[in-house]
N, CA, C and O atoms as a GROMACS GRO file, in nm:
protein
  580
    1MET      N    1  -1.795  -1.970  -0.285
    1MET     CA    2  -1.698  -1.910  -0.362
    1MET      C    3  -1.585  -2.009  -0.296
    1MET      O    4  -1.588  -2.039  -0.176
    2GLU      N    5  -1.484  -2.055  -0.388
    2GLU     CA    6  -1.394  -2.127  -0.349
    2GLU      C    7  -1.245  -2.066  -0.286
    2GLU      O    8  -1.201  -1.961  -0.334
    3GLU      N    9  -1.187  -2.122  -0.200
    3GLU     CA   10  -1.078  -2.061  -0.162
    3GLU      C   11  -0.966  -2.062  -0.258
    3GLU      O   12  -0.956  -2.151  -0.342
    4PRO      N   13  -0.854  -1.936  -0.246
    4PRO     CA   14  -0.754  -1.980  -0.355
    4PRO      C   15  -0.685  -2.093  -0.327
    4PRO      O   16  -0.679  -2.142  -0.214
    5GLU      N   17  -0.611  -2.156  -0.461
    5GLU     CA   18  -0.518  -2.247  -0.449
    5GLU      C   19  -0.404  -2.244  -0.356
    5GLU      O   20  -0.379  -2.316  -0.259
    6HIS      N   21  -0.344  -2.152  -0.402
    6HIS     CA   22  -0.205  -2.100  -0.334
    6HIS      C   23  -0.185  -2.022  -0.194
    6HIS      O   24  -0.154  -1.904  -0.178
    7ARG      N   25  -0.210  -2.115  -0.105
    7ARG     CA   26  -0.237  -2.013   0.036
    7ARG      C   27  -0.091  -2.060   0.093
    7ARG      O   28  -0.011  -2.136   0.038
    8CYS      N   29  -0.082  -2.008   0.196
    8CYS     CA   30   0.070  -2.027   0.245
    8CYS      C   31   0.058  -1.992   0.396
    8CYS      O   32  -0.017  -1.904   0.441
    9ASP      N   33   0.149  -2.079   0.477
    9ASP     CA   34   0.077  -2.031   0.638
    9ASP      C   35   0.170  -1.918   0.676
    9ASP      O   36   0.291  -1.931   0.654
   10THR      N   37   0.123  -1.807   0.732
   10THR     CA   38   0.188  -1.710   0.759
   10THR      C   39   0.219  -1.688   0.953
   10THR      O   40   0.280  -1.597   1.011
   11ASP      N   41   0.150  -1.812   1.011
   11ASP     CA   42   0.196  -1.798   1.098
   11ASP      C   43   0.385  -1.816   1.138
   11ASP      O   44   0.436  -1.927   1.123
   12VAL      N   45   0.441  -1.738   1.169
   12VAL     CA   46   0.599  -1.750   1.197
   12VAL      C   47   0.656  -1.780   1.313
   12VAL      O   48   0.778  -1.778   1.324
   13GLY      N   49   0.571  -1.814   1.421
   13GLY     CA   50   0.610  -1.832   1.561
   13GLY      C   51   0.753  -1.932   1.543
   13GLY      O   52   0.749  -2.051   1.512
   14GLY      N   53   0.842  -1.875   1.562
   14GLY     CA   54   0.985  -1.941   1.521
   14GLY      C   55   1.020  -1.979   1.396
   14GLY      O   56   1.134  -1.980   1.348
   15ALA      N   57   0.897  -2.016   1.333
   15ALA     CA   58   0.961  -2.057   1.169
   15ALA      C   59   1.020  -1.942   1.039
   15ALA      O   60   0.954  -1.839   1.050
   16ASP      N   61   1.101  -1.934   0.946
   16ASP     CA   62   1.131  -1.896   0.886
   16ASP      C   63   1.036  -1.750   0.847
   16ASP      O   64   0.938  -1.763   0.774
   17PRO      N   65   1.060  -1.665   0.880
   17PRO     CA   66   1.001  -1.537   0.828
   17PRO      C   67   0.932  -1.503   0.737
   17PRO      O   68   0.822  -1.448   0.725
   18PHE      N   69   1.051  -1.563   0.635
   18PHE     CA   70   0.997  -1.508   0.495
   18PHE      C   71   0.990  -1.615   0.371
   18PHE      O   72   1.012  -1.607   0.250
   19GLN      N   73   0.936  -1.748   0.484
   19GLN     CA   74   0.830  -1.818   0.393
   19GLN      C   75   0.745  -1.791   0.312
   19GLN      O   76   0.733  -1.854   0.207
   20TRP      N   77   0.671  -1.690   0.345
   20TRP     CA   78   0.543  -1.669   0.288
   20TRP      C   79   0.586  -1.572   0.142
   20TRP      O   80   0.502  -1.556   0.053
   21ASP      N   81   0.710  -1.518   0.133
   21ASP     CA   82   0.792  -1.449   0.038
   21ASP      C   83   0.820  -1.505  -0.066
   21ASP      O   84   0.797  -1.456  -0.176
   22SER      N   85   0.883  -1.635  -0.041
   22SER     CA   86   0.959  -1.711  -0.120
   22SER      C   87   0.850  -1.845  -0.220
   22SER      O   88   0.869  -1.881  -0.336
   23ARG      N   89   0.772  -1.878  -0.152
   23ARG     CA   90   0.656  -1.972  -0.215
   23ARG      C   91   0.582  -1.894  -0.330
   23ARG      O   92   0.523  -1.786  -0.336
   24GLU      N   93   0.613  -2.002  -0.424
   24GLU     CA   94   0.550  -1.954  -0.555
   24GLU      C   95   0.382  -1.961  -0.524
   24GLU      O   96   0.319  -2.041  -0.454
   25GLY      N   97   0.337  -1.848  -0.600
   25GLY     CA   98   0.172  -1.858  -0.623
   25GLY      C   99   0.131  -1.798  -0.478
   25GLY      O  100   0.011  -1.779  -0.458
   26CYS      N  101   0.225  -1.767  -0.374
   26CYS     CA  102   0.190  -1.704  -0.218
   26CYS      C  103   0.079  -1.605  -0.231
   26CYS      O  104   0.103  -1.488  -0.258
   27GLU      N  105  -0.039  -1.648  -0.212
   27GLU     CA  106  -0.145  -1.531  -0.191
   27GLU      C  107  -0.105  -1.396  -0.125
   27GLU      O  108  -0.112  -1.280  -0.166
   28VAL      N  109  -0.062  -1.448  -0.010
   28VAL     CA  110   0.003  -1.330   0.093
   28VAL      C  111   0.072  -1.222   0.019
   28VAL      O  112   0.032  -1.106   0.010
   29ARG      N  113   0.179  -1.269  -0.033
   29ARG     CA  114   0.256  -1.165  -0.113
   29ARG      C  115   0.159  -1.111  -0.219
   29ARG      O  116   0.116  -0.998  -0.196
   30GLN      N  117   0.133  -1.147  -0.288
   30GLN     CA  118   0.047  -1.042  -0.385
   30GLN      C  119  -0.059  -0.991  -0.320
   30GLN      O  120  -0.093  -0.895  -0.389
   31ILE      N  121  -0.133  -1.000  -0.227
   31ILE     CA  122  -0.195  -0.883  -0.139
   31ILE      C  123  -0.138  -0.800  -0.092
   31ILE      O  124  -0.179  -0.684  -0.100
   32LEU      N  125  -0.007  -0.839  -0.015
   32LEU     CA  126   0.047  -0.725   0.025
   32LEU      C  127   0.119  -0.615  -0.093
   32LEU      O  128   0.125  -0.493  -0.074
   33ASP      N  129   0.165  -0.677  -0.199
   33ASP     CA  130   0.205  -0.636  -0.293
   33ASP      C  131   0.130  -0.513  -0.382
   33ASP      O  132   0.190  -0.426  -0.445
   34ARG      N  133  -0.029  -0.532  -0.369
   34ARG     CA  134  -0.109  -0.463  -0.422
   34ARG      C  135  -0.145  -0.363  -0.309
   34ARG      O  136  -0.104  -0.248  -0.325
   35ILE      N  137  -0.227  -0.395  -0.182
   35ILE     CA  138  -0.279  -0.284  -0.112
   35ILE      C  139  -0.157  -0.205  -0.027
   35ILE      O  140  -0.196  -0.130   0.063
   36ALA      N  141   0.009  -0.221  -0.052
   36ALA     CA  142   0.088  -0.155   0.003
   36ALA      C  143   0.144  -0.055  -0.091
   36ALA      O  144   0.215   0.038  -0.052
   37ASP      N  145   0.113  -0.072  -0.214
   37ASP     CA  146   0.166   0.032  -0.310
   37ASP      C  147   0.130   0.182  -0.268
   37ASP      O  148   0.050   0.195  -0.175
   38LYS      N  149   0.184   0.302  -0.332
   38LYS     CA  150   0.158   0.438  -0.300
   38LYS      C  151   0.006   0.457  -0.306
   38LYS      O  152  -0.067   0.495  -0.214
   39TRP      N  153  -0.033   0.418  -0.446
   39TRP     CA  154  -0.162   0.482  -0.508
   39TRP      C  155  -0.222   0.422  -0.400
   39TRP      O  156  -0.283   0.498  -0.326
   40SER      N  157  -0.222   0.267  -0.363
   40SER     CA  158  -0.350   0.209  -0.323
   40SER      C  159  -0.362   0.275  -0.176
   40SER      O  160  -0.478   0.311  -0.155
   41LEU      N  161  -0.274   0.301  -0.068
   41LEU     CA  162  -0.240   0.368   0.066
   41LEU      C  163  -0.317   0.512   0.016
   41LEU      O  164  -0.415   0.557   0.075
   42LEU      N  165  -0.285   0.544  -0.046
   42LEU     CA  166  -0.353   0.699  -0.080
   42LEU      C  167  -0.482   0.690  -0.129
   42LEU      O  168  -0.554   0.790  -0.119
   43VAL      N  169  -0.523   0.589  -0.180
   43VAL     CA  170  -0.719   0.594  -0.232
   43VAL      C  171  -0.753   0.532  -0.090
   43VAL      O  172  -0.861   0.574  -0.048
   44ILE      N  173  -0.694   0.448  -0.011
   44ILE     CA  174  -0.770   0.393   0.103
   44ILE      C  175  -0.769   0.524   0.203
   44ILE      O  176  -0.881   0.556   0.242
   45ALA      N  177  -0.682   0.587   0.242
   45ALA     CA  178  -0.675   0.736   0.349
   45ALA      C  179  -0.773   0.808   0.311
   45ALA      O  180  -0.854   0.851   0.393
   46LEU      N  181  -0.785   0.838   0.160
   46LEU     CA  182  -0.861   0.955   0.100
   46LEU      C  183  -1.054   0.895   0.129
   46LEU      O  184  -1.142   0.975   0.160
   47LEU      N  185  -1.078   0.756   0.112
   47LEU     CA  186  -1.189   0.716   0.109
   47LEU      C  187  -1.215   0.685   0.197
   47LEU      O  188  -1.333   0.651   0.199
   48ASP      N  189  -1.140   0.668   0.332
   48ASP     CA  190  -1.175   0.629   0.466
   48ASP      C  191  -1.261   0.759   0.532
   48ASP      O  192  -1.343   0.748   0.623
   49ALA      N  193  -1.223   0.884   0.466
   49ALA     CA  194  -1.283   0.978   0.531
   49ALA      C  195  -1.425   1.043   0.444
   49ALA      O  196  -1.483   1.138   0.498
   50GLU      N  197  -1.466   1.000   0.337
   50GLU     CA  198  -1.576   0.976   0.249
   50GLU      C  199  -1.577   0.927   0.130
   50GLU      O  200  -1.472   0.875   0.090
   51THR      N  201  -1.693   0.931   0.041
   51THR     CA  202  -1.707   0.876  -0.057
   51THR      C  203  -1.667   0.940  -0.186
   51THR      O  204  -1.732   1.044  -0.190
   52LEU      N  205  -1.597   0.933  -0.289
   52LEU     CA  206  -1.543   1.018  -0.355
   52LEU      C  207  -1.575   0.972  -0.492
   52LEU      O  208  -1.562   0.853  -0.518
   53ARG      N  209  -1.620   1.065  -0.594
   53ARG     CA  210  -1.580   1.051  -0.743
   53ARG      C  211  -1.474   1.000  -0.820
   53ARG      O  212  -1.386   1.064  -0.762
   54PHE      N  213  -1.403   0.924  -0.920
   54PHE     CA  214  -1.339   0.911  -0.971
   54PHE      C  215  -1.222   1.052  -0.966
   54PHE      O  216  -1.110   1.051  -0.915
   55ASN      N  217  -1.295   1.179  -1.042
   55ASN     CA  218  -1.222   1.255  -1.079
   55ASN      C  219  -1.181   1.373  -0.941
   55ASN      O  220  -1.104   1.469  -0.934
   56GLU      N  221  -1.275   1.306  -0.844
   56GLU     CA  222  -1.246   1.389  -0.701
   56GLU      C  223  -1.107   1.290  -0.644
   56GLU      O  224  -1.003   1.352  -0.620
   57LEU      N  225  -1.108   1.210  -0.634
   57LEU     CA  226  -0.959   1.139  -0.610
   57LEU      C  227  -0.897   1.167  -0.679
   57LEU      O  228  -0.800   1.218  -0.624
   58ARG      N  229  -0.885   1.167  -0.805
   58ARG     CA  230  -0.772   1.233  -0.915
   58ARG      C  231  -0.725   1.349  -0.898
   58ARG      O  232  -0.626   1.382  -0.965
   59ARG      N  233  -0.773   1.427  -0.820
   59ARG     CA  234  -0.752   1.566  -0.793
   59ARG      C  235  -0.694   1.553  -0.677
   59ARG      O  236  -0.613   1.642  -0.650
   60CYS      N  237  -0.711   1.461  -0.590
   60CYS     CA  238  -0.640   1.450  -0.437
   60CYS      C  239  -0.563   1.390  -0.441
   60CYS      O  240  -0.499   1.392  -0.336
   61ILE      N  241  -0.512   1.305  -0.539
   61ILE     CA  242  -0.384   1.240  -0.563
   61ILE      C  243  -0.261   1.304  -0.656
   61ILE      O  244  -0.239   1.256  -0.767
   62ASP      N  245  -0.207   1.381  -0.620
   62ASP     CA  246  -0.111   1.431  -0.734
   62ASP      C  247   0.000   1.329  -0.768
   62ASP      O  248   0.069   1.251  -0.703
   63GLY      N  249  -0.012   1.361  -0.896
   63GLY     CA  250   0.086   1.255  -0.941
   63GLY      C  251   0.044   1.142  -1.002
   63GLY      O  252   0.113   1.088  -1.088
   64VAL      N  253  -0.093   1.088  -0.958
   64VAL     CA  254  -0.135   1.002  -1.033
   64VAL      C  255  -0.182   1.020  -1.194
   64VAL      O  256  -0.240   1.120  -1.236
   65SER      N  257  -0.147   0.910  -1.271
   65SER     CA  258  -0.234   0.922  -1.392
   65SER      C  259  -0.379   0.858  -1.352
   65SER      O  260  -0.411   0.802  -1.247
   66GLN      N  261  -0.467   0.888  -1.490
   66GLN     CA  262  -0.584   0.837  -1.480
   66GLN      C  263  -0.591   0.682  -1.505
   66GLN      O  264  -0.678   0.611  -1.454
   67ARG      N  265  -0.479   0.630  -1.599
   67ARG     CA  266  -0.501   0.526  -1.590
   67ARG      C  267  -0.423   0.416  -1.487
   67ARG      O  268  -0.439   0.295  -1.504
   68MET      N  269  -0.335   0.472  -1.376
   68MET     CA  270  -0.314   0.425  -1.298
   68MET      C  271  -0.415   0.399  -1.184
   68MET      O  272  -0.426   0.294  -1.120
   69LEU      N  273  -0.490   0.518  -1.167
   69LEU     CA  274  -0.583   0.543  -1.094
   69LEU      C  275  -0.701   0.427  -1.111
   69LEU      O  276  -0.756   0.359  -1.024
   70THR      N  277  -0.716   0.431  -1.223
   70THR     CA  278  -0.848   0.320  -1.286
   70THR      C  279  -0.769   0.212  -1.209
   70THR      O  280  -0.822   0.174  -1.106
   71VAL      N  281  -0.661   0.163  -1.241
   71VAL     CA  282  -0.588   0.011  -1.278
   71VAL      C  283  -0.621   0.009  -1.100
   71VAL      O  284  -0.686  -0.085  -1.056
   72THR      N  285  -0.584   0.088  -1.033
   72THR     CA  286  -0.547   0.064  -0.872
   72THR      C  287  -0.738   0.071  -0.826
   72THR      O  288  -0.776  -0.026  -0.761
   73LEU      N  289  -0.804   0.139  -0.848
   73LEU     CA  290  -0.947   0.101  -0.819
   73LEU      C  291  -0.984  -0.032  -0.853
   73LEU      O  292  -1.039  -0.118  -0.784
   74ARG      N  293  -0.950  -0.035  -0.958
   74ARG     CA  294  -1.004  -0.233  -0.983
   74ARG      C  295  -0.953  -0.316  -0.924
   74ARG      O  296  -1.025  -0.416  -0.920
   75GLN      N  297  -0.854  -0.327  -0.869
   75GLN     CA  298  -0.769  -0.398  -0.811
   75GLN      C  299  -0.818  -0.393  -0.664
   75GLN      O  300  -0.847  -0.504  -0.621
   76LEU      N  301  -0.834  -0.292  -0.578
   76LEU     CA  302  -0.894  -0.282  -0.451
   76LEU      C  303  -1.068  -0.326  -0.505
   76LEU      O  304  -1.130  -0.416  -0.447
   77GLU      N  305  -1.105  -0.277  -0.576
   77GLU     CA  306  -1.255  -0.344  -0.575
   77GLU      C  307  -1.266  -0.500  -0.593
   77GLU      O  308  -1.351  -0.563  -0.531
   78ARG      N  309  -1.187  -0.553  -0.671
   78ARG     CA  310  -1.150  -0.673  -0.668
   78ARG      C  311  -1.118  -0.768  -0.556
   78ARG      O  312  -1.179  -0.868  -0.518
   79ASP      N  313  -1.004  -0.708  -0.511
   79ASP     CA  314  -0.970  -0.724  -0.308
   79ASP      C  315  -1.088  -0.740  -0.245
   79ASP      O  316  -1.095  -0.846  -0.183
   80GLY      N  317  -1.227  -0.639  -0.238
   80GLY     CA  318  -1.318  -0.667  -0.158
   80GLY      C  319  -1.265  -0.521  -0.074
   80GLY      O  320  -1.350  -0.486   0.009
   81VAL      N  321  -1.159  -0.441  -0.079
   81VAL     CA  322  -1.136  -0.310  -0.043
   81VAL      C  323  -1.238  -0.206  -0.076
   81VAL      O  324  -1.288  -0.142   0.016
   82VAL      N  325  -1.270  -0.184  -0.198
   82VAL     CA  326  -1.306  -0.063  -0.226
   82VAL      C  327  -1.449  -0.137  -0.294
   82VAL      O  328  -1.462  -0.249  -0.345
   83LEU      N  329  -1.544  -0.033  -0.276
   83LEU     CA  330  -1.677  -0.061  -0.339
   83LEU      C  331  -1.729   0.080  -0.434
   83LEU      O  332  -1.743   0.198  -0.402
   84ARG      N  333  -1.746   0.021  -0.537
   84ARG     CA  334  -1.775   0.096  -0.649
   84ARG      C  335  -1.923   0.086  -0.689
   84ARG      O  336  -1.969  -0.020  -0.731
   85THR      N  337  -2.017   0.229  -0.673
   85THR     CA  338  -2.141   0.240  -0.682
   85THR      C  339  -2.199   0.338  -0.850
   85THR      O  340  -2.187   0.459  -0.865
   86VAL      N  341  -2.244   0.265  -0.926
   86VAL     CA  342  -2.279   0.364  -0.988
   86VAL      C  343  -2.430   0.431  -1.011
   86VAL      O  344  -2.528   0.360  -1.031
   87HIS      N  345  -2.437   0.576  -1.006
   87HIS     CA  346  -2.599   0.568  -1.017
   87HIS      C  347  -2.624   0.624  -1.128
   87HIS      O  348  -2.557   0.711  -1.184
   88PRO      N  349  -2.782   0.547  -1.187
   88PRO     CA  350  -2.801   0.570  -1.300
   88PRO      C  351  -2.840   0.737  -1.338
   88PRO      O  352  -2.936   0.790  -1.283
   89SER      N  353  -2.774   0.794  -1.414
   89SER     CA  354  -2.763   0.933  -1.492
   89SER      C  355  -2.730   0.940  -1.604
   89SER      O  356  -2.683   0.839  -1.655
   90VAL      N  357  -2.741   1.051  -1.677
   90VAL     CA  358  -2.668   1.060  -1.802
   90VAL      C  359  -2.572   1.216  -1.755
   90VAL      O  360  -2.636   1.319  -1.734
   91PRO      N  361  -2.447   1.215  -1.745
   91PRO     CA  362  -2.366   1.082  -1.770
   91PRO      C  363  -2.380   0.975  -1.641
   91PRO      O  364  -2.377   1.052  -1.545
   92PRO      N  365  -2.390   0.879  -1.603
   92PRO     CA  366  -2.352   0.806  -1.489
   92PRO      C  367  -2.264   0.865  -1.413
   92PRO      O  368  -2.171   0.932  -1.459
   93ARG      N  369  -2.286   0.842  -1.279
   93ARG     CA  370  -2.240   0.885  -1.191
   93ARG      C  371  -2.185   0.794  -1.094
   93ARG      O  372  -2.261   0.742  -1.013
   94VAL      N  373  -2.027   0.763  -1.091
   94VAL     CA  374  -1.959   0.644  -1.014
   94VAL      C  375  -1.882   0.704  -0.896
   94VAL      O  376  -1.800   0.794  -0.910
   95TYR      N  377  -1.914   0.645  -0.773
   95TYR     CA  378  -1.882   0.667  -0.641
   95TYR      C  379  -1.797   0.542  -0.593
   95TYR      O  380  -1.818   0.422  -0.611
   96TYR      N  381  -1.675   0.620  -0.514
   96TYR     CA  382  -1.599   0.498  -0.456
   96TYR      C  383  -1.575   0.492  -0.300
   96TYR      O  384  -1.530   0.597  -0.255
   97SER      N  385  -1.591   0.414  -0.229
   97SER     CA  386  -1.584   0.416  -0.079
   97SER      C  387  -1.502   0.306  -0.041
   97SER      O  388  -1.452   0.228  -0.122
   98LEU      N  389  -1.490   0.300   0.079
   98LEU     CA  390  -1.426   0.141   0.142
   98LEU      C  391  -1.555   0.031   0.178
   98LEU      O  392  -1.663   0.073   0.217
   99THR      N  393  -1.529  -0.106   0.160
   99THR     CA  394  -1.629  -0.178   0.220
   99THR      C  395  -1.564  -0.192   0.362
   99THR      O  396  -1.449  -0.159   0.393
  100PRO      N  397  -1.657  -0.247   0.438
  100PRO     CA  398  -1.631  -0.250   0.621
  100PRO      C  399  -1.478  -0.350   0.591
  100PRO      O  400  -1.376  -0.322   0.654
  101MET      N  401  -1.478  -0.422   0.528
  101MET     CA  402  -1.346  -0.457   0.501
  101MET      C  403  -1.202  -0.364   0.495
  101MET      O  404  -1.104  -0.368   0.570
  102GLY      N  405  -1.227  -0.291   0.391
  102GLY     CA  406  -1.118  -0.183   0.365
  102GLY      C  407  -1.129  -0.082   0.483
  102GLY      O  408  -1.023  -0.021   0.498
  103ARG      N  409  -1.232  -0.046   0.573
  103ARG     CA  410  -1.199   0.014   0.673
  103ARG      C  411  -1.131  -0.022   0.790
  103ARG      O  412  -1.087   0.067   0.863
  104THR      N  413  -1.111  -0.184   0.828
  104THR     CA  414  -1.023  -0.258   0.918
  104THR      C  415  -0.877  -0.203   0.832
  104THR      O  416  -0.782  -0.180   0.906
  105LEU      N  417  -0.859  -0.185   0.714
  105LEU     CA  418  -0.729  -0.226   0.656
  105LEU      C  419  -0.685  -0.069   0.690
  105LEU      O  420  -0.581  -0.032   0.743
  106HIS      N  421  -0.781   0.000   0.651
  106HIS     CA  422  -0.720   0.172   0.676
  106HIS      C  423  -0.670   0.196   0.846
  106HIS      O  424  -0.584   0.273   0.888
  107GLU      N  425  -0.767   0.089   0.934
  107GLU     CA  426  -0.714   0.124   1.064
  107GLU      C  427  -0.522   0.063   1.074
  107GLU      O  428  -0.424   0.095   1.141
  108THR      N  429  -0.552  -0.026   0.978
  108THR     CA  430  -0.404  -0.099   0.991
  108THR      C  431  -0.291  -0.006   0.935
  108THR      O  432  -0.176  -0.010   0.980
  109VAL      N  433  -0.333   0.081   0.830
  109VAL     CA  434  -0.239   0.162   0.782
  109VAL      C  435  -0.209   0.296   0.847
  109VAL      O  436  -0.112   0.368   0.826
  110GLN      N  437  -0.316   0.317   0.937
  110GLN     CA  438  -0.302   0.448   1.032
  110GLN      C  439  -0.238   0.420   1.130
  110GLN      O  440  -0.210   0.516   1.202
  111SER      N  441  -0.188   0.286   1.174
  111SER     CA  442  -0.116   0.248   1.279
  111SER      C  443   0.041   0.253   1.236
  111SER      O  444   0.140   0.288   1.301
  112LEU      N  445   0.028   0.197   1.074
  112LEU     CA  446   0.196   0.223   1.007
  112LEU      C  447   0.213   0.414   1.057
  112LEU      O  448   0.290   0.458   1.142
  113VAL      N  449   0.127   0.485   0.985
  113VAL     CA  450   0.137   0.635   0.984
  113VAL      C  451   0.166   0.673   1.091
  113VAL      O  452   0.235   0.775   1.088
  114ARG      N  453   0.142   0.634   1.193
  114ARG     CA  454   0.136   0.687   1.376
  114ARG      C  455   0.282   0.648   1.382
  114ARG      O  456   0.364   0.738   1.402
  115TRP      N  457   0.328   0.508   1.364
  115TRP     CA  458   0.470   0.466   1.398
  115TRP      C  459   0.534   0.547   1.338
  115TRP      O  460   0.627   0.598   1.402
  116THR      N  461   0.513   0.593   1.194
  116THR     CA  462   0.629   0.683   1.131
  116THR      C  463   0.652   0.817   1.171
  116THR      O  464   0.763   0.865   1.195
  117GLU      N  465   0.546   0.875   1.178
  117GLU     CA  466   0.552   1.017   1.260
  117GLU      C  467   0.629   0.975   1.421
  117GLU      O  468   0.723   1.032   1.476
  118GLU      N  469   0.589   0.914   1.445
  118GLU     CA  470   0.662   0.893   1.609
  118GLU      C  471   0.801   0.860   1.611
  118GLU      O  472   0.873   0.855   1.711
  119HIS      N  473   0.828   0.839   1.504
  119HIS     CA  474   0.964   0.830   1.500
  119HIS      C  475   1.052   0.849   1.373
  119HIS      O  476   1.154   0.790   1.338
  120GLN      N  477   0.972   0.964   1.308
  120GLN     CA  478   1.089   1.002   1.203
  120GLN      C  479   1.205   1.071   1.253
  120GLN      O  480   1.308   1.048   1.190
  121LYS      N  481   1.213   1.151   1.353
  121LYS     CA  482   1.305   1.203   1.396
  121LYS      C  483   1.434   1.131   1.405
  121LYS      O  484   1.547   1.166   1.370
  122GLU      N  485   1.374   0.982   1.480
  122GLU     CA  486   1.506   0.883   1.482
  122GLU      C  487   1.534   0.803   1.385
  122GLU      O  488   1.636   0.733   1.397
  123ILE      N  489   1.456   0.793   1.270
  123ILE     CA  490   1.496   0.742   1.124
  123ILE      C  491   1.565   0.884   1.049
  123ILE      O  492   1.670   0.866   0.987
  124ALA      N  493   1.532   0.965   1.052
  124ALA     CA  494   1.623   1.080   1.024
  124ALA      C  495   1.799   1.079   1.009
  124ALA      O  496   1.884   1.076   0.921
  125SER      N  497   1.784   1.084   1.191
  125SER     CA  498   1.920   1.062   1.247
  125SER      C  499   1.993   0.942   1.200
  125SER      O  500   2.114   0.932   1.179
  126ALA      N  501   1.886   0.837   1.183
  126ALA     CA  502   1.993   0.704   1.165
  126ALA      C  503   2.017   0.723   0.988
  126ALA      O  504   2.124   0.681   0.944
  127ARG      N  505   1.950   0.766   0.919
  127ARG     CA  506   1.977   0.794   0.806
  127ARG      C  507   2.095   0.898   0.771
  127ARG      O  508   2.143   0.898   0.658
  128LEU      N  509   2.146   1.000   0.881
  128LEU     CA  510   2.242   1.088   0.865
  128LEU      C  511   2.378   0.995   0.901
  128LEU      O  512   2.491   0.989   0.853
  129ARG      N  513   2.317   0.936   0.993
  129ARG     CA  514   2.446   0.844   1.067
  129ARG      C  515   2.537   0.750   0.979
  129ARG      O  516   2.657   0.728   0.993
  130TYR      N  517   2.436   0.693   0.869
  130TYR     CA  518   2.457   0.576   0.796
  130TYR      C  519   2.517   0.656   0.691
  130TYR      O  520   2.626   0.620   0.646
  131ASP      N  521   2.470   0.739   0.655
  131ASP     CA  522   2.545   0.843   0.506
  131ASP      C  523   2.646   0.901   0.535
  131ASP      O  524   2.701   0.976   0.454
  132GLN      N  525   2.686   0.882   0.641
  132GLN     CA  526   2.819   0.996   0.668
  132GLN      C  527   2.899   0.849   0.686
  132GLN      O  528   3.012   0.861   0.639
  133ARG      N  529   2.876   0.715   0.738
  133ARG     CA  530   2.942   0.638   0.779
  133ARG      C  531   2.952   0.593   0.606
  133ARG      O  532   3.061   0.536   0.599
  134VAL      N  533   2.915   0.593   0.524
  134VAL     CA  534   2.862   0.511   0.438
  134VAL      C  535   3.009   0.612   0.312
  134VAL      O  536   3.083   0.562   0.228
  135GLU      N  537   2.997   0.737   0.348
  135GLU     CA  538   3.056   0.807   0.252
  135GLU      C  539   3.230   0.808   0.326
  135GLU      O  540   3.336   0.810   0.262
  136ALA      N  541   3.215   0.805   0.460
  136ALA     CA  542   3.362   0.800   0.540
  136ALA      C  543   3.427   0.670   0.472
  136ALA      O  544   3.540   0.687   0.426
  137GLU      N  545   3.365   0.530   0.459
  137GLU     CA  546   3.409   0.436   0.409
  137GLU      C  547   3.469   0.435   0.249
  137GLU      O  548   3.570   0.389   0.197
  138ALA      N  549   3.373   0.498   0.208
  138ALA     CA  550   3.406   0.541   0.013
  138ALA      C  551   3.540   0.631   0.028
  138ALA      O  552   3.631   0.624  -0.056
  139GLY      N  553   3.545   0.705   0.127
  139GLY     CA  554   3.675   0.802   0.122
  139GLY      C  555   3.785   0.725   0.177
  139GLY      O  556   3.877   0.800   0.208
  140LEU      N  557   3.812   0.598   0.201
  140LEU     CA  558   3.909   0.522   0.287
  140LEU      C  559   3.897   0.392   0.156
  140LEU      O  560   3.969   0.305   0.204
  141LEU      N  561   3.860   0.353   0.059
  141LEU     CA  562   3.880   0.287  -0.025
  141LEU      C  563   3.968   0.316  -0.124
  141LEU      O  564   3.952   0.434  -0.158
  142PRO      N  565   4.069   0.254  -0.197
  142PRO     CA  566   4.192   0.259  -0.272
  142PRO      C  567   4.093   0.312  -0.411
  142PRO      O  568   3.985   0.262  -0.445
  143ALA      N  569   4.158   0.416  -0.470
  143ALA     CA  570   4.098   0.421  -0.574
  143ALA      C  571   4.090   0.379  -0.661
  143ALA      O  572   4.016   0.450  -0.731
  144ASP      N  573   4.151   0.225  -0.752
  144ASP     CA  574   4.174   0.155  -0.804
  144ASP      C  575   4.066   0.050  -0.812
  144ASP      O  576   4.038  -0.022  -0.908
  145ARG      N  577   3.994   0.054  -0.662
  145ARG     CA  578   3.888  -0.060  -0.625
  145ARG      C  579   3.744  -0.029  -0.741
  145ARG      O  580   3.645  -0.102  -0.737
   0.00000   0.00000   0.00000
């Protein structure tokens, strides 16, 4: 299997940390966009606990449409994060689970969730201070601006 043509060096030791974000065709940006969207993160979290069928996933994810869940699962399968298994029966039963690589991604997502939980009060306070500052600054501006 060939490696992607468009790769970029993401080693940012002292270099521009946004180099991967601005280079056209960079696979890193495309992968991050796909795995970091809200539906993908929820699918990854749910499939870490157990193998699920499509409708079970759909019932667990509030607000996801059938089309969006289908697209999300196909993209995650294409990226090697999700395994789709079809059991021959009438009608066919299709199950989804995480691949070994998908499990490592779940570990990373869990680290982000833990960080968010640990800092949620600080974030709420920072948001409040920001909103108060912006509101105060807006009140100081002349009306004709």
